N, C-alpha and C positions, 0 to 999 in steps of 0.2 A: 366331810366337808375338805376341801380344798386349802388351802391359805401357801401364799409366797408371798413376804414382808419384813423388807429392808428400812431402816432409816437410825437417824442417831436419837436418842432420849440419854437425855441425863448425864453421867459420865462414861455413856457402851454404846456399841451400834449393833441395835439391832439384825439380825439373818435369821427368819424365823422362818422355816420352809417344812411342811410336811403335810400330811393327808388326815383326816379320821377316821374310822368306821361310824358308817351310817347306822351306826345302834348300839347302845352299849358307855363307858365311862372313855373318855380320855383322858390321860394324868399328862398337864403340862405340871411336871418335875425338877424343881435345882432346890439349890439353896437361897433365902432371905435376899433380896436385891441383885439374882439374877438374871432380871426381865421377865417374866412369867405374867406379872400383872398387868403390864405396858404391853405385851403380844397380844395379850386378853381382850384389856380395853380396845386396841386397835383392829382386833376382832368384830369389835362391837361397832367398831365409825366414833368412839366415843374420845382417840386419838386415832390423828390421821400421820400416815407412814406411807410410803410407795412400796404396790405390789398390786397384787389382787388375790381374793379374799373371794369364796363359794358358797352356801351353802345349802342343801334338798334340794338343789336342782336352781338354784336361779345365783348371780354371778352378783355381791356386794362393792363388790372393786374393781375394776378393772382398768388404767390407765384414767380417763378421762369421765368414767363413770364411777360415781363415789353415791352409795347410797346413806343417806345420812340416819343415826342410829333410830331415832321414833317408826322407819319404815320396813326398820330390821324385821326379821319373823324370829326375833331372840327372845330368852328370856336371860335375867342377870340379877345371881345372887349375889350381894358383895360381902365382906368380911364379917361387919358388922347389919344386922336385919332394915333397920331403915323404915320402922313404921310406923305411919301417924299414928297421932298419937290422939287424936282427936276421931279418932274411928273404932270400931268396937275388930274384935278378931274377923270377923263376918266381912264389915267394911269393908277391913285390906285387903283378903282373901278374891273378895271383886273388883274391885278397885280398877285392876288392868279388863280386867272380863270386860266392864261394861263400856270400857272404851275400844276395846278391840268392834274391830268388820262384823265379827259374827257376833256378839253380844254374848251373855254368859249360857253355858252349854250345860243343861242342868243333871248331862248324865258326867261332864267330868268334872260336873261343882261334887257331887258327892261322894263320888272315884278319887277324891286328893282328897278332900273331908277320912274319908275310911282309910287311907292309906296313912295318914298323920296322924290322923287320933287325933280329930281337931271336935269332935263331934258337941260333946262337954263344954269346950273355949268358947263355941263363937257367940256368945253376950256377951262374955266377959270385956273386961276394959284391956288395952296392950301395954298397961302398966302395968294390970297386973300378971303380968306374965316371967316363965324365968327365961335365960339364957337359950335353953336350947326350946323350949314352949317358941320362940317368938325367931328364931330363924326355920322351925318349921312349916311355921305364918309365913314370913316369907318364900319360900323356897313352896308352897300351895301358892302363894300370888302370884308366882312367876310361872307355875305353868297351865295357871287356867286361864293364861292372856296363851295358848294353843299358839307357843312356838316351835317354829324347824329346829331350832339347836339352842340348848339351855346350857349357860355356862356362869359358875360358880368359881366367883376368887377365895379361895380358904374362907368355907362357912363356918370351919371346928375352929378357926383359931384361936377365936374368943372366947370360949368353952375352959368350962371349969374338965377335968379327967372325967369326972362321973357325969356331968351332960353330956361329951361326948360319946361316952359310954352309951346315953339314951337314945340320942340323935346316929347312932351309924347304924341301926339297925331299919331304921326305915332310908336310909342312903340307900342301902342294900338293897333295897326294893325297888327302889324309884325305878334305876333305869330297865328293868322288866316289864316294867306297872305301865310306862306311856314308853312309846313306840315314839322317841330321836333319842340325835345324840350328844352327848352330853362331856362338857370338856369340863373339867375339874384341877384347881387349881392349889398344888399342893407343896408341902416341904417335907410333907408326914408322909414316910415310907412306910409305917403302919399302917395312916387312911389306905395310899395309891393299894396295896397289895389286896385288903379286903373290896376296894371301892370297885378297882380299875380294872378295865382290860384290854387295856392299850396304853400305851406311854410313849412322849413324845418328853426326853430328856435336853434342858435346858440349861447352859453353863457359861456364862457371859456373854447372854443379850442371845447366844444362839442356838439354837434347834440342834443337838450333837444327836441324834438317833431316835427313831422313831417307830417303834414296832410293836410287836404284844408284846400285854405281859409280862407273859414268864419269860418270851425270849430277852430281853432288855436284863432279867433276873440273872439271866445263866449267862449272859454274854461277858465274858471274862474282861475283853476289851473294856468294858464302860463300867468296871471296881465295883457294881453292888455284892459278889462275890467276895471281896476282900471286907466286908462290915463287916463288926461287930453279931449283927442280929440277922447275918444273909439268913434272907429263905428263897424260898420257890413257891409258885400255885400253881398248881396243874388241876384240870377239870377233874370231876369225876362225879360218879352215878350211886346212890340210894338200890340198895340189891336186897336189904335182909335188913330184920331186928331184930333184936334178943330182949324180952323185957327183964326176962331171969337174970340177965348182967349186965343189964343198962348199957348196950353196947349198937349201933349200929355199923353193917358189911355195905363196904360200900367196891365198885368194881373203879379199878382204877389202870385206864391200859390192861385189863383182862388178869387182872393180877387183885388179890380179895385185904380190903387193908379196913382196922375197924378204927369208929371210933367214939365216944358219949354219944350217944342217944341223946343227951339236950338238949345237943343242936338240929339243923332239919330231920327226919325219919320216914317220911313219904317214899312210898316205893317209885321208883324212879328219877322222884329228882335230879333234878341236874345242880352239882354239889360245884362248893372251889376247898381244894385243901391245901393247907400254908404245912411247907415242912421245913422246919426250920433246920438247918444247916447244921448244928452244933449236936441237934439233936437223932442226927444219924450214925449208926458205926457198920461200919463193913466187918467182913468174915470170911472167910476161906473154908468154911465148915460145908458141911452138906443141909438143904434146908431140914433134913430130919434130925439132926443133930440138933444144928441151931431156933429149932420148934421147941427144945427142953429150958429156954430160956422164958426168962417172965415176960419180955416184949413179944405182944400180938406179932404185929409189923414185920413181914420177913420179905423180899423181894429181889426177885436177879436183877438184876442192874451188869451192864457195860461201861467200865469209865472210859469217857470222850476226851480228857484232858487233865492233868494235871497241874494247877496253877500258886503259886509264892500267895499266901495269906495274914502275912505279917510274921514274926520273926520264928516263932517256934509251930506255926501252922502249914499246910495245906490246904485250898478250895479243891477238891475230886467233884469235877463233873459226869452226871450217869447220865444216861440212858436206861426207860427201862426195859427187859426183853419184850422185844414184843414190838412193842409199841414208839422206837428211835423216835420219835418227835417229843413227846413227854422224858424231860429232860429235868434234873434235881442235883440239887446242893450237897455235897456231906462235907464239912469243916476237922480233919485229923490233925495230930500233930507227924510232926514230920518221924520220929522218932519209932509210930507205932505205923503211917505208909510203910520205914524203912525194914518193923519186922514182918511187912506181909509182903514183900517187896513189889507193894505198888505200882502198874505198867501201865500206860495208854493198850488197850483194847481187851484189858483179863475181864472175863468175867466172875461176877461175883455176888454175894446177898448184901443184903442191905438190910440193917435194923434200924424201925421206929419203934421209937416208943408212942402210944395209943394217946397218953393224955397230949402231948406235942405237936398233937391233927388239932388243929382250926380248920371247925369248917364253915360253911356260909354260903346262902341262895345263888348260885348264879345271875353274877347281872346283864349277861348278854346273849 
């Protein structure tokens, strides 16, 4: 999809110019009050701004052309589930589909029920549902309307931490299960690291940058590397599993990484690997010497950049040897960097604890 919108909303000027991939989750990320929801509502046609919006090969807004919201092939999931109290779970699920041009698609209905785990609650009243269950129904309802684009406005913001943990696995599978782009608004970087493949960074009403997720997380100019829990998210593939020690082996750019096998273990499965910067240590030891450590994961890397990350710390941008497009961050103290005389261009070893690596199915 392509968006180029501008106009005055509230106390600031909106300037949103970005494109999003045709598949996967694109996050609109920024602090509360930065204009993310205003941009999302304008894409839906609920708010009128000047400019152009196109999705799925259709132009929804351009000059004098303005397609009203009800004629845009989109699904919208709000912060609150907003279900119809007089209808059952199934009645809510099918509400939009019954009013769409093609009616209810039986195959899609069953796919949504299976994906969101709704089979045993179809006849229940929505008044009896938890917050997480209500959102699963709301997302299923949006999917069954067969949208070309799914808009999600902080769907987890009203949930407690346990409910968020319960629903996140469903959201992780969502993009892969249905072949449609998702635009996901959030100010929670943890959600975005788990769900998004692309990110548009919003600041004071303006889209400051739009790029692949890890390219943004490791771009020193955007400031993510200076966050207390800075992390990188890299694609990997499951290539082995050991039931004896409970570890799965992943291929990360041609180098092995071992993770807790409580996550995905199917051979060949594409995964997302999150590496927290503070869990990475650097050494000039040989691989043989490093192998004597209790840390299982040792990667050969090259230093691309060294940036300040607080009074005592430095953020070290690393590229995997032999896979320069795979970059991640290590956060070390200035004293440690001085002891190792770290410099851009150095080749060394990065050690990462297995327990610090979290995997999730790749959404795109």
